[in-house]
C-alpha positions as CSV (number, residue, x, y, z in Angstrom):
1,P,0.0,0.0,0.0
2,L,1.0,3.6,-0.6
3,G,1.1,4.4,3.1
4,T,3.9,1.9,3.8
5,A,5.7,2.8,0.5
6,L,6.6,6.3,1.6
7,A,9.8,5.4,3.4
8,S,12.5,8.1,3.8
9,P,15.3,7.9,1.3
10,P,18.9,8.7,2.1
11,A,19.8,12.4,2.0
12,D,20.7,13.7,-1.4
13,A,23.3,16.5,-1.5
14,G,22.1,17.5,-4.9
15,A,18.5,18.3,-3.8
16,P,17.3,21.9,-3.7
17,A,17.4,23.7,-0.4
18,V,14.1,23.6,1.5
19,H,13.4,26.4,3.9
20,G,10.1,25.2,5.4
21,R,9.9,23.2,8.6
22,A,9.0,20.0,6.7
23,A,8.9,18.8,3.1
24,I,8.4,15.7,1.0
25,L,8.5,14.9,-2.8
26,V,7.0,11.6,-4.0
27,D,6.7,9.8,-7.3
28,A,2.9,9.3,-7.4
29,A,3.0,6.1,-9.5
30,S,5.6,4.1,-7.5
31,G,5.3,5.7,-4.1
32,A,9.1,6.3,-4.2
33,V,10.1,9.2,-2.0
34,R,12.6,11.5,-3.7
35,L,13.1,13.9,-0.8
36,S,12.1,13.8,2.8
37,D,12.8,16.5,5.4
38,A,11.1,16.2,8.8
39,A,8.2,14.7,6.8
40,E,6.7,12.9,9.8
41,R,6.7,16.0,12.1
42,R,3.2,16.8,13.3
43,M,2.2,20.4,12.8
44,P,-0.8,22.6,11.8
45,I,-1.5,22.6,8.0
46,A,-3.9,25.4,7.6
47,S,-6.0,25.3,4.4
48,L,-4.3,22.2,3.1
49,T,-7.2,20.7,5.2
50,K,-9.6,21.7,2.4
51,T,-8.1,19.0,0.1
52,M,-9.7,16.4,2.3
53,T,-12.9,18.3,2.3
54,A,-13.0,18.3,-1.5
55,Y,-12.0,14.7,-1.6
56,L,-14.9,13.6,0.6
57,V,-17.5,15.8,-1.0
58,L,-16.8,14.3,-4.4
59,K,-17.3,10.8,-2.9
60,A,-20.7,11.9,-1.5
61,A,-22.1,14.1,-4.2
62,K,-22.5,14.7,-7.9
63,P,-21.0,17.9,-9.3
64,T,-24.5,19.0,-10.4
65,D,-26.0,18.7,-6.9
66,L,-27.1,22.0,-5.4
67,V,-25.8,23.4,-2.1
68,E,-27.5,26.3,-0.4
69,V,-25.4,28.9,1.3
70,E,-26.6,29.9,4.7
71,R,-25.8,32.9,6.9
72,E,-24.0,30.7,9.4
73,D,-21.5,29.7,6.6
74,V,-20.7,33.3,5.9
75,R,-20.6,34.2,9.5
76,Y,-18.3,31.3,10.4
77,A,-15.7,32.4,7.8
78,V,-15.8,36.1,8.8
79,N,-15.7,35.5,12.5
80,G,-12.9,33.0,12.2
81,G,-10.7,35.4,10.2
82,G,-10.5,33.0,7.3
83,T,-10.2,33.6,3.6
84,T,-13.6,33.5,1.8
85,A,-15.1,33.1,-1.6
86,H,-17.5,35.9,-0.7
87,L,-20.5,33.6,-0.9
88,R,-23.9,35.1,-0.3
89,P,-26.6,33.6,1.9
90,G,-29.5,32.2,-0.1
91,D,-27.5,31.4,-3.2
92,R,-27.8,27.8,-4.4
93,L,-24.7,26.6,-6.2
94,P,-23.8,23.3,-7.9
95,V,-21.2,21.2,-6.0
96,G,-18.8,21.6,-8.9
97,D,-18.9,25.4,-8.5
98,M,-18.7,25.2,-4.7
99,L,-15.5,23.2,-5.1
100,H,-14.0,26.0,-7.1
101,A,-15.0,28.4,-4.3
102,L,-13.3,26.0,-1.8
103,M,-10.1,25.4,-3.7
104,L,-9.2,28.5,-5.6
105,P,-9.7,31.4,-3.2
106,S,-9.6,28.9,-0.3
107,G,-13.1,29.8,0.9
108,A,-13.8,28.9,4.5
109,D,-17.4,29.8,3.8
110,A,-17.5,27.2,1.1
111,A,-15.9,24.6,3.4
112,H,-18.4,25.2,6.1
113,A,-21.4,25.0,3.7
114,L,-20.1,21.8,2.1
115,A,-19.3,20.2,5.5
116,R,-22.7,21.2,6.9
117,T,-24.5,19.7,3.9
118,Y,-22.6,16.5,3.5
119,G,-21.7,15.6,7.1
120,P,-24.6,15.7,7.7
121,G,-23.5,18.6,10.0
122,V,-20.0,19.9,10.4
123,R,-19.2,17.6,13.3
124,G,-20.3,14.6,11.4
125,F,-18.2,15.7,8.4
126,V,-15.1,16.1,10.5
127,A,-15.6,12.7,11.9
128,R,-15.6,11.3,8.4
129,M,-12.5,13.3,7.6
130,N,-10.6,11.6,10.4
131,A,-12.0,8.1,9.5
132,T,-10.9,8.6,5.9
133,A,-7.5,9.7,7.0
134,R,-7.1,6.4,8.9
135,Q,-8.3,4.5,5.9
136,L,-5.7,6.2,3.7
137,G,-2.8,5.4,6.1
138,M,-2.5,8.9,7.4
139,K,-1.4,7.9,10.9
140,D,-0.3,11.3,12.1
141,T,-3.3,13.4,11.1
142,Y,-6.2,14.8,13.2
143,Y,-8.8,17.2,11.7
144,V,-10.9,19.5,13.9
145,N,-12.7,21.3,11.1
146,A,-13.2,21.3,7.4
147,D,-11.0,24.4,6.6
148,G,-7.9,24.4,8.8
149,L,-8.7,27.6,10.8
150,P,-7.3,27.5,14.3
151,M,-9.8,26.5,17.0
152,P,-9.3,27.5,20.6
153,G,-8.4,24.5,22.8
154,S,-8.6,22.0,19.9
155,D,-5.6,21.9,17.6
156,G,-5.6,19.9,14.4
157,Y,-2.4,18.6,12.9
158,S,-0.9,16.5,10.1
159,T,2.5,15.8,8.5
160,A,4.1,16.4,5.1
161,K,4.1,12.6,4.6
162,D,0.4,12.3,5.4
163,Q,-0.6,15.2,3.2
164,A,1.4,13.6,0.3
165,L,-0.6,10.4,0.8
166,L,-3.8,12.4,0.5
167,A,-2.6,14.4,-2.4
168,V,-1.8,11.3,-4.5
169,Q,-5.3,10.0,-3.8
170,A,-7.0,13.3,-4.4
171,L,-5.3,13.8,-7.8
172,R,-6.6,10.4,-9.0
173,D,-10.1,12.0,-9.0
174,P,-10.3,13.8,-12.4
175,A,-12.9,16.3,-11.2
176,L,-10.8,17.3,-8.2
177,R,-7.6,17.5,-10.3
178,K,-9.3,19.8,-12.8
179,V,-10.6,22.1,-10.1
180,A,-7.2,22.3,-8.3
181,S,-5.5,23.1,-11.6
182,T,-7.8,26.0,-12.6
183,R,-6.2,29.4,-12.4
184,R,-9.4,31.5,-12.7
185,Y,-13.0,30.6,-12.6
186,T,-16.1,32.7,-13.4
187,L,-19.6,31.7,-12.5
188,H,-22.3,33.7,-14.2
189,R,-25.5,34.8,-12.5
190,T,-28.5,32.4,-12.8
191,A,-31.9,32.1,-11.1
192,T,-30.2,30.3,-8.2
193,H,-27.2,32.4,-7.5
194,R,-25.4,35.6,-8.3
195,S,-22.1,35.9,-10.3
196,Y,-18.7,35.1,-8.9
197,T,-15.1,35.2,-10.1
198,W,-12.4,33.3,-8.2
199,S,-8.6,33.3,-8.7
200,N,-6.4,30.5,-7.5
201,T,-4.0,31.3,-4.7
202,N,-1.6,28.7,-6.1
203,R,1.1,30.7,-7.9
204,L,2.8,27.5,-9.0
205,L,0.1,27.1,-11.7
206,G,1.3,28.2,-15.0
207,T,4.6,26.5,-14.4
208,R,5.3,23.7,-16.9
209,G,3.3,20.6,-16.0
210,A,1.9,22.0,-12.8
211,V,-1.5,20.4,-11.8
212,G,-2.4,21.9,-8.4
213,L,-3.0,21.3,-5.5
214,K,-3.6,23.6,-2.5
215,T,-2.1,26.5,-0.6
216,G,-2.4,27.3,3.1
217,F,-1.5,29.9,5.7
218,T,-2.2,30.7,9.4
219,R,0.2,32.3,11.9
220,A,0.7,28.9,13.6
221,A,1.1,26.9,10.4
222,G,3.1,29.4,8.4
223,F,2.9,29.2,4.6
224,S,2.2,25.7,3.2
225,L,1.8,24.2,-0.2
226,A,0.7,20.8,-1.5
227,F,1.8,20.7,-5.2
228,A,2.1,18.4,-8.1
229,G,3.6,18.4,-11.6
230,E,3.9,16.1,-14.6
231,R,7.5,15.8,-15.6
232,G,9.1,13.3,-17.9
233,G,5.9,11.2,-18.1
234,R,5.7,11.0,-14.3
235,L,3.5,12.7,-11.7
236,L,5.5,14.1,-8.9
237,V,3.7,15.2,-5.7
238,G,5.1,17.3,-3.0
239,V,4.3,19.1,0.3
240,I,6.0,22.0,2.0
241,L,4.9,22.9,5.5
242,G,5.9,25.8,7.8
243,E,7.6,28.1,5.3
244,S,8.2,31.6,6.6
245,V,8.2,33.4,3.2
246,S,5.1,33.0,1.0
247,S,6.8,33.3,-2.4
248,R,9.6,30.9,-1.5
249,R,7.3,27.9,-1.2
250,F,6.4,28.2,-4.9
251,E,10.1,28.7,-5.9
252,T,11.1,25.7,-3.9
253,A,8.2,23.6,-5.4
254,R,9.4,24.5,-8.9
255,A,13.0,23.6,-8.0
256,L,11.9,20.3,-6.4
257,L,9.8,19.3,-9.5
258,D,12.7,20.1,-11.8
259,W,15.2,18.2,-9.6
260,G,12.8,15.2,-9.0
261,S,12.2,14.8,-12.7
262,R,15.9,14.2,-13.2
263,Q,16.1,11.4,-10.6
264,S,16.0,7.8,-11.7
265,A,12.6,6.2,-11.8
């Protein structure tokens, strides 16, 4: 199984420098680890949490199913200080569009609405997130909500290794992979909702072969990135956690993808 395949390789002096607190680079097909740096260190992962949210929603719903945005969804995001997709109460959006609201601008309002709808209830959804993490072999992961915002007295955590496991699984879903790779998405007004335009916070997109996946930031977590790229006919998946400089996580990801593609299969 993939979970046991992610064993730490010997240090490689030729690997790019990684400035975050933890990182990993994996060959998605073979499970071979190209680089591992404190990859099993537990730490907060901020909005990388939303990858699990999207993964579970797509297992429970069709992209055409409608989700109604409620005031509590908007209030939750604003009160928690999270990034939002600026959803409006009363709008009814297809799941496929809600996933763009979740993954591109990293909407905590979208995460709350989806979790509330498909839990059923946020608490039920979070329980399913943790159960799914166990099933995927994510032994050092604990989710406390669907978005990664800090919660007083209840800290969630994961590791670079566990998030790489999830990323490999998530990118096997064509719908999720397409959403995560979208740089800009416009939703036109209809009878059920107003218009929206969302831009992806992932600045790695546009780089040769890049296919997502998710950014994250809180003060406790620092800047994080789950990323992937197709190079030399292989899909490489990586995670950087706890970076102190936002732009550097993207530069490091590009360097890791270039370096990883030159390593033997």
